[in-house]
C-alpha positions as a Python dict, from the first residue, in 0.01 Angstrom:
ca = {
    (1, 'M'): (0, 0, 0),
    (2, 'T'): (-237, 292, 17),
    (3, 'A'): (-532, 177, -194),
    (4, 'A'): (-693, -154, -286),
    (5, 'L'): (-992, -276, -486),
    (6, 'L'): (-1154, -594, -614),
    (7, 'G'): (-1274, -614, -971),
    (8, 'R'): (-1339, -823, -1280),
    (9, 'K'): (-1125, -846, -1588),
    (10, 'L'): (-1344, -750, -1885),
    (11, 'G'): (-1089, -795, -2163),
    (12, 'M'): (-828, -604, -2361),
    (13, 'T'): (-850, -301, -2585),
    (14, 'A'): (-633, -21, -2720),
    (15, 'F'): (-557, 314, -2562),
    (16, 'I'): (-447, 602, -2783),
    (17, 'T'): (-223, 851, -2602),
    (18, 'D'): (-221, 1225, -2667),
    (19, 'S'): (85, 1176, -2888),
    (20, 'G'): (-99, 920, -3099),
    (21, 'E'): (78, 615, -2957),
    (22, 'Y'): (-117, 286, -2967),
    (23, 'V'): (-97, 119, -2624),
    (24, 'P'): (-258, -222, -2553),
    (25, 'C'): (-437, -224, -2218),
    (26, 'T'): (-668, -430, -1999),
    (27, 'V'): (-1012, -307, -1894),
    (28, 'I'): (-1110, -386, -1534),
    (29, 'E'): (-1448, -323, -1374),
    (30, 'A'): (-1327, -235, -1023),
    (31, 'G'): (-1553, -176, -724),
    (32, 'P'): (-1740, -24, -563),
    (33, 'C'): (-1611, -224, -265),
    (34, 'P'): (-1759, -167, 83),
    (35, 'V'): (-1545, -230, 391),
    (36, 'V'): (-1708, -526, 567),
    (37, 'L'): (-1456, -579, 849),
    (38, 'R'): (-1157, -404, 998),
    (39, 'R'): (-880, -610, 1158),
    (40, 'T'): (-691, -448, 1445),
    (41, 'F'): (-357, -534, 1600),
    (42, 'E'): (-505, -549, 1949),
    (43, 'R'): (-779, -798, 1858),
    (44, 'D'): (-639, -989, 1559),
    (45, 'G'): (-262, -937, 1575),
    (46, 'Y'): (-246, -748, 1245),
    (47, 'E'): (-397, -450, 1066),
    (48, 'A'): (-616, -508, 760),
    (49, 'V'): (-954, -438, 602),
    (50, 'Q'): (-1194, -685, 444),
    (51, 'L'): (-1355, -569, 120),
    (52, 'G'): (-1666, -703, -49),
    (53, 'F'): (-1737, -711, -422),
    (54, 'E'): (-2039, -789, -643),
    (55, 'P'): (-2368, -756, -451),
    (56, 'I'): (-2590, -1064, -441),
    (57, 'P'): (-2938, -1137, -298),
    (58, 'E'): (-2950, -1223, 71),
    (59, 'R'): (-3106, -1563, -8),
    (60, 'K'): (-2777, -1668, -171),
    (61, 'V'): (-2578, -1614, 151),
    (62, 'N'): (-2565, -1863, 437),
    (63, 'R'): (-2671, -1769, 790),
    (64, 'P'): (-2323, -1700, 936),
    (65, 'L'): (-2238, -1465, 649),
    (66, 'Q'): (-2578, -1296, 677),
    (67, 'G'): (-2487, -1205, 1034),
    (68, 'H'): (-2139, -1098, 925),
    (69, 'F'): (-2279, -853, 669),
    (70, 'A'): (-2560, -736, 900),
    (71, 'K'): (-2310, -650, 1174),
    (72, 'A'): (-2126, -424, 930),
    (73, 'G'): (-2447, -276, 792),
    (74, 'V'): (-2346, -383, 441),
    (75, 'A'): (-2551, -568, 179),
    (76, 'P'): (-2431, -925, 101),
    (77, 'H'): (-2152, -953, -157),
    (78, 'R'): (-2022, -1251, -350),
    (79, 'F'): (-1650, -1205, -280),
    (80, 'L'): (-1461, -1111, 36),
    (81, 'R'): (-1086, -1040, 44),
    (82, 'E'): (-852, -889, 301),
    (83, 'F'): (-591, -621, 229),
    (84, 'R'): (-322, -503, 466),
    (85, 'G'): (-201, -146, 479),
    (86, 'V'): (-537, 8, 380),
    (87, 'I'): (-693, 252, 626),
    (88, 'A'): (-1074, 266, 605),
    (89, 'D'): (-1374, 237, 836),
    (90, 'V'): (-1642, -32, 831),
    (91, 'G'): (-1920, 65, 591),
    (92, 'Q'): (-1699, 297, 387),
    (93, 'V'): (-1721, 232, 11),
    (94, 'L'): (-1397, 232, -189),
    (95, 'T'): (-1410, 319, -559),
    (96, 'V'): (-1177, 364, -855),
    (97, 'E'): (-1137, 729, -755),
    (98, 'Q'): (-856, 608, -528),
    (99, 'F'): (-646, 570, -842),
    (100, 'A'): (-522, 823, -1095),
    (101, 'P'): (-352, 798, -1436),
    (102, 'G'): (17, 731, -1391),
    (103, 'D'): (-21, 529, -1069),
    (104, 'R'): (174, 204, -1041),
    (105, 'V'): (-27, -95, -920),
    (106, 'K'): (6, -466, -852),
    (107, 'V'): (-263, -690, -1004),
    (108, 'S'): (-323, -1045, -876),
    (109, 'A'): (-553, -1312, -1021),
    (110, 'T'): (-577, -1683, -1097),
    (111, 'S'): (-407, -1757, -1429),
    (112, 'I'): (-588, -1937, -1709),
    (113, 'G'): (-583, -2315, -1654),
    (114, 'R'): (-419, -2507, -1940),
    (115, 'G'): (-479, -2860, -1811),
    (116, 'F'): (-217, -3137, -1832),
    (117, 'Q'): (56, -3027, -2073),
    (118, 'G'): (382, -3176, -2201),
    (119, 'V'): (731, -3036, -2154),
    (120, 'V'): (741, -2852, -2488),
    (121, 'K'): (444, -2630, -2404),
    (122, 'R'): (498, -2621, -2027),
    (123, 'H'): (876, -2567, -2013),
    (124, 'H'): (963, -2474, -2373),
    (125, 'F'): (1173, -2786, -2437),
    (126, 'G'): (1294, -2833, -2793),
    (127, 'G'): (1235, -3207, -2823),
    (128, 'V'): (1494, -3485, -2854),
    (129, 'G'): (1714, -3566, -3153),
    (130, 'M'): (1654, -3525, -3524),
    (131, 'A'): (1349, -3626, -3722),
    (132, 'T'): (1548, -3879, -3931),
    (133, 'H'): (1702, -4220, -3858),
    (134, 'G'): (1379, -4362, -3724),
    (135, 'Q'): (1317, -4078, -3475),
    (136, 'S'): (944, -4071, -3541),
    (137, 'D'): (814, -4022, -3188),
    (138, 'R'): (1084, -3807, -3018),
    (139, 'T'): (1002, -3461, -3147),
    (140, 'R'): (815, -3357, -2830),
    (141, 'A'): (970, -3599, -2578),
    (142, 'P'): (1136, -3483, -2254),
    (143, 'G'): (1449, -3697, -2290),
    (144, 'S'): (1648, -3840, -2000),
    (145, 'I'): (1539, -3750, -1647),
    (146, 'G'): (1836, -3895, -1456),
    (147, 'A'): (2103, -4164, -1434),
    (148, 'S'): (2036, -4528, -1344),
    (149, 'S'): (2285, -4661, -1089),
    (150, 'F'): (2344, -4324, -925),
    (151, 'P'): (2150, -4152, -783),
    (152, 'S'): (1882, -4407, -878),
    (153, 'R'): (1607, -4150, -830),
    (154, 'V'): (1462, -3841, -988),
    (155, 'F'): (1563, -3514, -821),
    (156, 'P'): (1281, -3297, -683),
    (157, 'G'): (1188, -3009, -911),
    (158, 'M'): (1271, -3194, -1235),
    (159, 'R'): (1086, -3021, -1517),
    (160, 'M'): (834, -3270, -1651),
    (161, 'A'): (482, -3283, -1791),
    (162, 'G'): (200, -3183, -1558),
    (163, 'R'): (-75, -2939, -1472),
    (164, 'M'): (-17, -2595, -1622),
    (165, 'G'): (-178, -2267, -1520),
    (166, 'G'): (-466, -2224, -1278),
    (167, 'R'): (-242, -2067, -1012),
    (168, 'R'): (-243, -1733, -839),
    (169, 'C'): (-20, -1486, -1024),
    (170, 'S'): (79, -1128, -951),
    (171, 'I'): (224, -864, -1183),
    (172, 'R'): (381, -560, -1024),
    (173, 'N'): (449, -209, -1146),
    (174, 'L'): (165, -187, -1400),
    (175, 'E'): (66, 162, -1507),
    (176, 'V'): (-287, 299, -1478),
    (177, 'L'): (-366, 466, -1810),
    (178, 'K'): (-717, 595, -1746),
    (179, 'V'): (-983, 601, -1473),
    (180, 'I'): (-1353, 615, -1565),
    (181, 'P'): (-1538, 670, -1233),
    (182, 'E'): (-1891, 684, -1380),
    (183, 'D'): (-1854, 326, -1510),
    (184, 'N'): (-1618, 195, -1236),
    (185, 'L'): (-1354, 116, -1497),
    (186, 'L'): (-975, 108, -1483),
    (187, 'L'): (-756, 90, -1794),
    (188, 'I'): (-423, -71, -1706),
    (189, 'K'): (-131, -88, -1948),
    (190, 'G'): (-49, -435, -2082),
    (191, 'S'): (-199, -772, -1994),
    (192, 'I'): (-287, -916, -1654),
    (193, 'P'): (-343, -1276, -1534),
    (194, 'G'): (-679, -1446, -1558),
    (195, 'A'): (-951, -1523, -1808),
    (196, 'P'): (-1223, -1270, -1898),
    (197, 'N'): (-1460, -1217, -1601),
    (198, 'A'): (-1193, -1341, -1359),
    (199, 'L'): (-1175, -1184, -1015),
    (200, 'V'): (-873, -957, -981),
    (201, 'E'): (-714, -775, -688),
    (202, 'I'): (-562, -432, -749),
    (203, 'V'): (-339, -267, -491),
    (204, 'K'): (-137, 56, -504),
}
């Protein structure tokens, strides 16, 4: 990892290449992200930097965090995240200029929460049996989940209905199509996890 940023997913649009190809892409408002803290191997046991994103008024920050930001000489920010492998000094501001078209990045975010879902939507089951011969309520059922006398239990990891989405997801090897420094925008090929306005982490 040589570069990292925090940003917000704005939505999707189209990018037209020089050859006229239509490429779907995601627009991310990334940075500017000041370095609030630098972890060192001697003091913390690992090397990392802590980045802030989205400035907020000081009145919205509790007293311990006010001291944390004041020590770094940085205005309060809403989000703080650590990234390993990035070399930067406290107070330095990282921007989208770290990236260039053609770079390959990893984007991480919290996926869209789908709530409690059945096995057809959650695991792509096909349902049980035919729709005839009285099978009126089996079209979206999970079917058998195990035998009775042996093993007399359900094995861990059995695919069943449950909460879907709302988890941290990462997609690697995404291509940066365009960098717009004046607006702090990154255009990344394809889709990324998260709803619009979701916080995303971009690392190179």
